N, CA, C and O atoms as CSV, one atom per row, in Angstrom:
chain,resi,resn,atom,element,x,y,z
A,1,MET,N,N,113.304,89.555,92.194
A,1,MET,CA,C,111.960,90.053,92.339
A,1,MET,C,C,110.928,89.649,91.240
A,1,MET,O,O,111.131,89.966,90.068
A,2,ARG,N,N,109.884,88.989,91.598
A,2,ARG,CA,C,108.911,88.626,90.709
A,2,ARG,C,C,107.949,89.647,90.346
A,2,ARG,O,O,107.459,90.379,91.206
A,3,ILE,N,N,107.602,89.750,88.900
A,3,ILE,CA,C,106.533,90.738,88.422
A,3,ILE,C,C,105.560,90.083,87.670
A,3,ILE,O,O,105.903,89.272,86.810
A,4,LYS,N,N,104.330,90.345,87.898
A,4,LYS,CA,C,103.438,89.820,87.221
A,4,LYS,C,C,103.097,90.519,85.812
A,4,LYS,O,O,102.843,91.723,85.847
A,5,VAL,N,N,103.072,89.851,84.575
A,5,VAL,CA,C,102.563,90.478,83.583
A,5,VAL,C,C,101.509,89.758,82.899
A,5,VAL,O,O,101.407,88.539,83.039
A,6,THR,N,N,100.653,90.478,82.109
A,6,THR,CA,C,99.424,89.930,81.607
A,6,THR,C,C,99.433,90.495,80.168
A,6,THR,O,O,99.595,91.689,79.916
A,7,MET,N,N,99.264,89.631,79.351
A,7,MET,CA,C,99.234,90.140,77.746
A,7,MET,C,C,97.749,90.434,77.465
A,7,MET,O,O,96.882,90.013,78.230
A,8,PRO,N,N,97.449,91.168,76.352
A,8,PRO,CA,C,96.156,91.147,75.971
A,8,PRO,C,C,95.393,89.872,75.659
A,8,PRO,O,O,95.938,89.028,74.947
A,9,GLY,N,N,94.194,89.670,76.130
A,9,GLY,CA,C,93.574,88.553,76.089
A,9,GLY,C,C,93.647,87.743,77.291
A,9,GLY,O,O,93.072,86.654,77.275
A,10,GLY,N,N,94.315,88.140,78.405
A,10,GLY,CA,C,94.390,87.599,79.657
A,10,GLY,C,C,95.382,86.605,79.924
A,10,GLY,O,O,95.382,86.217,81.093
A,11,LYS,N,N,96.215,86.093,79.176
A,11,LYS,CA,C,97.325,85.215,79.400
A,11,LYS,C,C,98.383,85.854,80.300
A,11,LYS,O,O,98.977,86.879,79.966
A,12,ALA,N,N,98.575,85.280,81.332
A,12,ALA,CA,C,99.502,85.732,82.465
A,12,ALA,C,C,100.679,84.982,82.700
A,12,ALA,O,O,100.908,83.876,82.209
A,13,GLY,N,N,101.447,85.638,83.495
A,13,GLY,CA,C,102.725,84.813,83.987
A,13,GLY,C,C,103.489,85.817,85.032
A,13,GLY,O,O,103.111,86.966,85.261
A,14,MET,N,N,104.522,85.247,85.570
A,14,MET,CA,C,105.291,85.805,86.385
A,14,MET,C,C,106.901,85.711,85.829
A,14,MET,O,O,107.458,84.690,85.426
A,15,VAL,N,N,107.412,86.917,85.914
A,15,VAL,CA,C,108.845,86.959,85.303
A,15,VAL,C,C,109.734,87.782,86.391
A,15,VAL,O,O,109.296,88.693,87.095
A,16,GLU,N,N,111.077,87.281,86.392
A,16,GLU,CA,C,111.977,88.032,87.265
A,16,GLU,C,C,113.330,88.345,86.417
A,16,GLU,O,O,113.554,87.760,85.357
A,17,CYS,N,N,114.021,89.104,86.846
A,17,CYS,CA,C,115.462,89.473,86.302
A,17,CYS,C,C,116.391,88.449,86.726
A,17,CYS,O,O,116.537,88.011,87.868
A,18,SER,N,N,117.015,88.112,85.650
A,18,SER,CA,C,118.180,87.136,85.850
A,18,SER,C,C,119.555,87.871,86.134
A,18,SER,O,O,119.759,89.042,85.815
A,19,ASN,N,N,120.338,87.176,86.674
A,19,ASN,CA,C,121.577,87.855,87.160
A,19,ASN,C,C,122.318,88.561,85.942
A,19,ASN,O,O,123.172,89.416,86.179
A,20,ALA,N,N,121.980,88.192,84.589
A,20,ALA,CA,C,122.363,88.985,83.505
A,20,ALA,C,C,121.807,90.150,83.137
A,20,ALA,O,O,122.265,90.856,82.239
A,21,GLY,N,N,120.645,90.453,83.905
A,21,GLY,CA,C,119.822,91.519,83.499
A,21,GLY,C,C,118.624,91.237,82.570
A,21,GLY,O,O,117.911,92.187,82.248
A,22,THR,N,N,118.408,90.237,82.205
A,22,THR,CA,C,117.419,89.818,81.257
A,22,THR,C,C,116.086,89.145,82.041
A,22,THR,O,O,116.184,88.818,83.223
A,23,LEU,N,N,115.021,88.993,81.401
A,23,LEU,CA,C,113.868,88.443,81.901
A,23,LEU,C,C,113.798,87.026,81.846
A,23,LEU,O,O,114.173,86.454,80.823
A,24,VAL,N,N,113.342,86.355,82.870
A,24,VAL,CA,C,113.173,84.826,82.806
A,24,VAL,C,C,111.725,84.765,83.246
A,24,VAL,O,O,111.243,85.482,84.123
A,25,ILE,N,N,111.058,83.815,82.534
A,25,ILE,CA,C,109.680,83.547,82.838
A,25,ILE,C,C,109.822,82.347,83.858
A,25,ILE,O,O,110.408,81.299,83.588
A,26,VAL,N,N,109.210,82.634,85.063
A,26,VAL,CA,C,109.115,81.730,86.197
A,26,VAL,C,C,108.092,80.886,86.387
A,26,VAL,O,O,108.228,79.813,86.975
A,27,GLU,N,N,106.910,81.339,85.866
A,27,GLU,CA,C,105.515,80.672,86.031
A,27,GLU,C,C,104.507,81.313,85.110
A,27,GLU,O,O,104.664,82.442,84.647
A,28,GLY,N,N,103.387,80.485,84.847
A,28,GLY,CA,C,102.437,81.045,84.017
A,28,GLY,C,C,102.355,80.568,82.712
A,28,GLY,O,O,103.128,79.703,82.301
A,29,ASP,N,N,101.407,81.102,81.974
A,29,ASP,CA,C,101.176,80.657,80.408
A,29,ASP,C,C,101.826,81.434,79.406
A,29,ASP,O,O,101.813,81.006,78.252
A,30,ILE,N,N,102.387,82.501,79.668
A,30,ILE,CA,C,103.116,83.249,78.583
A,30,ILE,C,C,104.402,82.597,78.235
A,30,ILE,O,O,105.014,81.888,79.035
A,31,THR,N,N,104.833,82.870,76.929
A,31,THR,CA,C,106.022,82.362,76.543
A,31,THR,C,C,106.888,83.469,75.971
A,31,THR,O,O,106.465,84.617,75.833
A,32,GLN,N,N,108.189,83.065,75.623
A,32,GLN,CA,C,109.054,84.179,75.258
A,32,GLN,C,C,108.656,84.503,73.629
A,32,GLN,O,O,108.944,85.599,73.149
A,33,ASP,N,N,108.041,83.562,72.906
A,33,ASP,CA,C,107.401,83.939,71.591
A,33,ASP,C,C,106.339,84.996,71.638
A,33,ASP,O,O,106.243,85.901,70.809
A,34,ASP,N,N,105.420,84.789,72.835
A,34,ASP,CA,C,104.519,85.772,73.194
A,34,ASP,C,C,105.158,87.189,73.291
A,34,ASP,O,O,104.700,88.178,72.719
A,35,MET,N,N,106.300,87.177,74.103
A,35,MET,CA,C,106.838,88.670,74.328
A,35,MET,C,C,107.405,88.939,73.074
A,35,MET,O,O,107.221,90.087,72.670
A,36,ARG,N,N,108.086,88.138,72.305
A,36,ARG,CA,C,108.839,88.468,71.094
A,36,ARG,C,C,107.960,89.229,70.080
A,36,ARG,O,O,108.302,90.294,69.568
A,37,ASN,N,N,106.598,88.481,69.794
A,37,ASN,CA,C,105.601,88.918,68.979
A,37,ASN,C,C,105.107,90.423,69.399
A,37,ASN,O,O,104.949,91.335,68.587
A,38,ALA,N,N,104.901,90.517,70.754
A,38,ALA,CA,C,104.444,91.911,71.101
A,38,ALA,C,C,105.478,92.887,70.893
A,38,ALA,O,O,105.194,93.995,70.438
A,39,LEU,N,N,106.747,92.538,71.214
A,39,LEU,CA,C,107.957,93.690,70.782
A,39,LEU,C,C,108.136,93.945,69.424
A,39,LEU,O,O,108.660,94.984,69.022
A,40,ASN,N,N,107.623,92.825,68.502
A,40,ASN,CA,C,107.852,93.213,67.147
A,40,ASN,C,C,107.240,94.510,66.567
A,40,ASN,O,O,107.707,95.100,65.593
A,41,GLY,N,N,106.186,94.878,67.239
A,41,GLY,CA,C,105.436,96.014,66.832
A,41,GLY,C,C,105.949,97.504,67.633
A,41,GLY,O,O,105.427,98.573,67.319
A,42,VAL,N,N,106.896,97.428,68.564
A,42,VAL,CA,C,107.256,98.466,69.138
A,42,VAL,C,C,108.683,98.969,68.478
A,42,VAL,O,O,109.646,98.267,68.171
A,43,ARG,N,N,108.539,100.284,68.362
A,43,ARG,CA,C,109.585,100.792,67.637
A,43,ARG,C,C,110.638,101.416,68.603
A,43,ARG,O,O,110.292,102.353,69.323
A,44,PRO,N,N,111.804,100.973,68.643
A,44,PRO,CA,C,112.936,101.457,69.507
A,44,PRO,C,C,113.110,102.741,69.660
A,44,PRO,O,O,113.276,103.449,68.666
A,45,ASN,N,N,113.103,103.283,70.974
A,45,ASN,CA,C,113.253,104.689,71.232
A,45,ASN,C,C,114.005,104.866,72.590
A,45,ASN,O,O,113.544,104.670,73.715
A,46,SER,N,N,115.420,105.331,72.202
A,46,SER,CA,C,116.243,105.274,73.503
A,46,SER,C,C,115.699,106.484,74.406
A,46,SER,O,O,116.019,106.487,75.595
A,47,ALA,N,N,114.948,107.441,73.933
A,47,ALA,CA,C,114.530,108.578,74.638
A,47,ALA,C,C,113.586,108.138,75.822
A,47,ALA,O,O,113.624,108.754,76.887
A,48,VAL,N,N,112.860,107.222,75.656
A,48,VAL,CA,C,111.763,106.759,76.493
A,48,VAL,C,C,112.093,105.373,76.862
A,48,VAL,O,O,111.316,104.932,77.709
A,49,GLY,N,N,113.007,104.555,76.486
A,49,GLY,CA,C,113.473,103.277,77.107
A,49,GLY,C,C,112.702,102.188,76.310
A,49,GLY,O,O,112.478,101.118,76.875
A,50,GLU,N,N,112.277,102.390,75.021
A,50,GLU,CA,C,111.531,101.299,74.392
A,50,GLU,C,C,112.375,100.522,73.424
A,50,GLU,O,O,112.978,101.078,72.506
A,51,VAL,N,N,112.411,99.180,73.651
A,51,VAL,CA,C,113.133,98.202,72.840
A,51,VAL,C,C,112.228,97.292,72.127
A,51,VAL,O,O,111.044,97.195,72.447
A,52,ASN,N,N,112.755,96.629,71.175
A,52,ASN,CA,C,111.965,95.472,70.450
A,52,ASN,C,C,112.617,94.219,70.467
A,52,ASN,O,O,112.479,93.439,69.525
A,53,SER,N,N,113.434,93.909,71.619
A,53,SER,CA,C,114.126,92.689,71.608
A,53,SER,C,C,114.168,92.252,73.090
A,53,SER,O,O,114.136,93.096,73.985
A,54,LEU,N,N,114.237,90.986,73.332
A,54,LEU,CA,C,114.346,90.351,74.672
A,54,LEU,C,C,115.739,90.516,75.175
A,54,LEU,O,O,116.006,90.397,76.370
A,55,ASN,N,N,116.708,90.814,74.178
A,55,ASN,CA,C,118.089,90.773,74.743
A,55,ASN,C,C,118.479,92.215,75.502
A,55,ASN,O,O,119.591,92.467,75.966
A,56,ALA,N,N,117.380,93.059,75.523
A,56,ALA,CA,C,117.765,94.271,76.452
A,56,ALA,C,C,117.582,94.074,77.865
A,56,ALA,O,O,117.140,93.018,78.318
A,57,ASP,N,N,117.937,95.146,78.637
A,57,ASP,CA,C,117.428,94.985,80.144
A,57,ASP,C,C,116.220,94.953,80.403
A,57,ASP,O,O,115.345,95.531,79.758
A,58,ALA,N,N,116.031,94.121,81.588
A,58,ALA,CA,C,114.730,93.617,81.910
A,58,ALA,C,C,113.643,94.747,82.004
A,58,ALA,O,O,112.506,94.651,81.543
A,59,HIS,N,N,114.117,95.746,82.615
A,59,HIS,CA,C,113.156,96.924,82.827
A,59,HIS,C,C,112.679,97.684,81.624
A,59,HIS,O,O,111.590,98.257,81.649
A,60,LEU,N,N,113.470,97.706,80.559
A,60,LEU,CA,C,113.184,98.171,79.483
A,60,LEU,C,C,112.385,97.243,78.575
A,60,LEU,O,O,111.555,97.763,77.829
A,61,VAL,N,N,112.538,96.038,78.564
A,61,VAL,CA,C,111.588,95.056,77.937
A,61,VAL,C,C,110.154,95.165,78.550
A,61,VAL,O,O,109.176,95.165,77.802
A,62,LEU,N,N,110.014,95.266,80.004
A,62,LEU,CA,C,108.888,95.416,80.626
A,62,LEU,C,C,108.165,96.660,80.214
A,62,LEU,O,O,106.991,96.574,79.855
A,63,ARG,N,N,108.819,97.870,80.243
A,63,ARG,CA,C,108.229,99.118,79.684
A,63,ARG,C,C,107.712,98.899,78.266
A,63,ARG,O,O,106.649,99.438,77.957
A,64,SER,N,N,108.286,98.253,77.492
A,64,SER,CA,C,108.078,98.163,76.149
A,64,SER,C,C,106.886,97.178,75.768
A,64,SER,O,O,106.155,97.438,74.812
A,65,LEU,N,N,106.722,96.072,76.525
A,65,LEU,CA,C,105.669,95.265,76.593
A,65,LEU,C,C,104.505,96.158,77.212
A,65,LEU,O,O,103.388,96.050,76.704
A,66,GLU,N,N,104.658,96.861,78.068
A,66,GLU,CA,C,103.415,97.873,78.576
A,66,GLU,C,C,103.084,98.739,77.446
A,66,GLU,O,O,101.875,98.771,77.216
A,67,SER,N,N,103.754,99.390,76.738
A,67,SER,CA,C,103.609,100.135,75.668
A,67,SER,C,C,102.908,99.280,74.473
A,67,SER,O,O,102.232,99.912,73.662
A,68,ALA,N,N,103.020,98.085,74.349
A,68,ALA,CA,C,102.460,97.072,73.370
A,68,ALA,C,C,101.088,96.648,73.814
A,68,ALA,O,O,100.447,95.859,73.120
A,69,GLY,N,N,100.574,97.164,75.013
A,69,GLY,CA,C,99.478,96.681,75.536
A,69,GLY,C,C,99.261,95.636,76.742
A,69,GLY,O,O,98.173,95.258,77.177
A,70,TRP,N,N,100.453,95.280,77.153
A,70,TRP,CA,C,100.445,94.229,78.270
A,70,TRP,C,C,100.361,95.056,79.538
A,70,TRP,O,O,100.704,96.232,79.661
A,71,GLN,N,N,99.852,94.261,80.456
A,71,GLN,CA,C,99.706,95.029,81.872
A,71,GLN,C,C,100.886,94.447,82.679
A,71,GLN,O,O,101.056,93.231,82.763
A,72,VAL,N,N,101.718,95.376,83.286
A,72,VAL,CA,C,102.826,95.051,84.202
A,72,VAL,C,C,102.492,95.666,85.472
A,72,VAL,O,O,102.239,96.854,85.668
A,73,ASP,N,N,102.527,94.516,86.491
A,73,ASP,CA,C,102.314,95.143,87.849
A,73,ASP,C,C,103.575,95.267,88.594
A,73,ASP,O,O,104.162,94.387,89.224
A,74,TRP,N,N,103.924,96.600,88.409
A,74,TRP,CA,C,105.354,96.962,88.842
A,74,TRP,C,C,105.211,96.897,90.352
A,74,TRP,O,O,104.158,97.100,90.955
A,75,PRO,N,N,106.464,96.571,90.939
A,75,PRO,CA,C,106.542,96.659,92.500
A,75,PRO,C,C,106.406,98.017,93.106
A,75,PRO,O,O,106.685,99.045,92.489
A,76,GLU,N,N,105.999,97.988,94.248
A,76,GLU,CA,C,105.914,99.154,94.889
A,76,GLU,C,C,107.316,99.558,95.392
A,76,GLU,O,O,108.116,98.684,95.727
A,77,VAL,N,N,107.627,100.888,95.450
A,77,VAL,CA,C,108.957,101.201,95.853
A,77,VAL,C,C,108.721,102.058,97.321
A,77,VAL,O,O,107.883,102.959,97.321
A,78,ASP,N,N,109.293,101.825,98.252
A,78,ASP,CA,C,109.315,102.500,99.348
A,78,ASP,C,C,109.642,104.066,99.252
A,78,ASP,O,O,110.612,104.367,98.557
A,79,ALA,N,N,109.015,104.965,99.804
A,79,ALA,CA,C,109.401,106.515,99.483
A,79,ALA,C,C,110.723,106.690,100.272
A,79,ALA,O,O,111.077,106.099,101.292
A,80,GLY,N,N,111.371,107.645,99.557
A,80,GLY,CA,C,112.707,107.953,100.362
A,80,GLY,C,C,112.450,109.069,101.446
A,80,GLY,O,O,111.377,109.658,101.571
A,81,ASP,N,N,113.540,109.276,102.189
A,81,ASP,CA,C,113.611,110.261,103.155
A,81,ASP,C,C,114.063,111.432,102.668
A,81,ASP,O,O,115.272,111.386,102.440
A,82,ASP,N,N,113.478,112.619,102.385
A,82,ASP,CA,C,113.767,113.816,101.822
A,82,ASP,C,C,114.153,114.775,102.858
A,82,ASP,O,O,113.975,115.966,102.605
A,83,ASP,N,N,114.702,114.407,104.093
A,83,ASP,CA,C,114.891,115.193,105.028
A,83,ASP,C,C,116.180,116.039,104.843
A,83,ASP,O,O,117.248,115.434,104.930
A,84,PRO,N,N,116.193,117.272,104.616
A,84,PRO,CA,C,117.553,117.989,104.162
A,84,PRO,C,C,118.509,118.020,105.458
A,84,PRO,O,O,119.620,118.540,105.351
A,85,ASN,N,N,118.097,117.481,106.651
A,85,ASN,CA,C,118.921,117.583,107.749
A,85,ASN,C,C,119.486,116.327,108.071
A,85,ASN,O,O,119.966,116.120,109.186
A,86,ASP,N,N,119.460,115.349,107.045
A,86,ASP,CA,C,119.826,113.958,107.421
A,86,ASP,C,C,121.565,114.033,107.272
A,86,ASP,O,O,122.178,114.602,106.369
A,87,GLU,N,N,122.060,113.393,108.265
A,87,GLU,CA,C,123.463,113.513,108.360
A,87,GLU,C,C,124.209,112.674,107.302
A,87,GLU,O,O,125.344,112.937,106.906
A,88,ASP,N,N,123.447,111.628,106.883
A,88,ASP,CA,C,124.227,110.816,105.915
A,88,ASP,C,C,124.312,111.423,104.373
A,88,ASP,O,O,125.131,111.107,103.510
A,89,THR,N,N,123.273,112.347,104.280
A,89,THR,CA,C,123.459,113.130,102.846
A,89,THR,C,C,123.920,114.630,103.072
A,89,THR,O,O,123.450,115.367,103.939
A,90,PRO,N,N,124.832,114.946,102.235
A,90,PRO,CA,C,125.219,116.370,102.451
A,90,PRO,C,C,124.046,117.236,101.944
A,90,PRO,O,O,123.323,116.790,101.052
A,91,ASN,N,N,123.819,118.502,102.498
A,91,ASN,CA,C,122.972,119.571,102.226
A,91,ASN,C,C,123.538,120.522,101.434
A,91,ASN,O,O,124.004,121.501,102.016
A,92,ILE,N,N,123.625,120.463,100.010
A,92,ILE,CA,C,124.245,121.265,99.232
A,92,ILE,C,C,123.447,122.531,99.004
A,92,ILE,O,O,122.524,122.452,98.193
A,93,ALA,N,N,123.685,123.742,99.634
A,93,ALA,CA,C,123.068,124.889,99.389
A,93,ALA,C,C,123.541,125.903,98.671
A,93,ALA,O,O,122.834,126.877,98.411
A,94,SER,N,N,125.117,125.763,98.161
A,94,SER,CA,C,125.771,126.723,97.737
A,94,SER,C,C,125.220,126.966,96.132
A,94,SER,O,O,124.562,126.104,95.549
A,95,THR,N,N,125.549,128.118,95.589
A,95,THR,CA,C,125.235,128.378,94.217
A,95,THR,C,C,126.602,128.331,93.477
A,95,THR,O,O,127.609,128.870,93.936
A,96,ILE,N,N,126.571,127.665,92.323
A,96,ILE,CA,C,127.600,127.609,91.277
A,96,ILE,C,C,127.787,128.984,90.645
A,96,ILE,O,O,126.804,129.524,90.137
A,97,HIS,N,N,128.975,129.592,90.636
A,97,HIS,CA,C,129.122,130.794,89.743
A,97,HIS,C,C,129.842,130.473,88.593
A,97,HIS,O,O,130.063,131.334,87.742
């Protein structure tokens, strides 16, 4: 899945998640150095999923770039079916004592 990212100043590009779970730049003007420089100012925080390295999972890198001022055009996710009568999902209604 390709995701558009734009850094402060308007430089933009498209990234996608590699099979290893890291980000790969597939088009545009951004570079790995741009991303590294932006992440240098991010304080790692596992509670909110912020990292300061490109070696982390792609979604954590994107979240961290976003907190560093980048715009991340996250893909839309289809809404799930919350039907409690769905036969594929058990309807757990018992109380644990």
